[in-house]
N, C-alpha and C positions, 0 to 999 in steps of 0.2 A: 675570495679574498677581498677585503675592503681596505686596500692600502694604496698609497701613492707609489707609482713605479717609475715616474719620470716627470719631466716638465717641458713646456713648450711655450713659445711666445714670440712677439715681434720686439725688436730693439727699441721701438718707439713709434711715434706718428710718422707718416710718410714725409720725406724731405721735399724740397722745392721741385725736384724732378719726379716726385711720386714714388720714390723707392723706400722700402723698409727692409731690414734684415730679419730673417727668421732664424731662430735657434731652438734646439731641442736636445734633450738628453734622456737616456733611459737606463735604468739599472740593468746591468749585464745579465742578470738572471732571467730577464724578460725579453731578451733578444730573440729574433726569429719567430715572433708571434704576430707580426704585422701591426703592432700597437703604434709604433712611431709613424709608419706609413699612413695609417688611418687617422691619427691625430693631426698630422701635417695636412692631409687632404681636407679635414674639417676646418682647420685654421685658414687654409687658402680660400676655401669657399666663403668663410666669414669675412676674411680680409678684403677680398675683391668686391664685396658688397659696399665697401667704403669707397665712395667716388674718388677720393684723393689718392688711393693706392693703385699704381699702374704696374709696378714691378716689384717682385719679391726677390731678394738676393740672399745667398747663403754661402758659407765656406765650410769645407770639410777637410780634415787631415788627409794627406795623400794616401796614407796606409789604412784609413778607416773605411773599408769596402762596404760594410753594412750601412753606414750613414750615406754613402754615395748611392747605394741602391734605393734608399728611402727617397732621395731627391729624384732619381731617374724614374721611379714608379709614379712620381707626382709631376712628371713632364718638365722638370728643370733641365736646362742645357748648360753645359760647361762653357765658361767665358775665357778662362785662363787658368794657369797653374804656376806655382813656383816650387821650390824644394819642399816646402812644408804643407801648403794648402792648395786645394782646388776651389776655384771661385765659380759660382753658379748663379743663374737667374731664371725667373719665370715671369713672362709678361701676361697681363690680363688677357 
């Protein structure tokens, strides 16, 4: 298949603290294939080559277990949570 199955990116350049937020989405028909995990790994590697990026942050919905697994497989750690979201970070 030669089709787009999702998207991934940073929210922008690192802020003054060296942080940028990662975001990704995947068509549900392609869940469970490791695509998001692999794409995030590649983006992390690319992003940390930027000397200004020190920390990548991300948020996941509390009930979106698959998205949480993608972050855990890429060594993100939970920083906090509220009723709706879990907040994550990964330091260089």
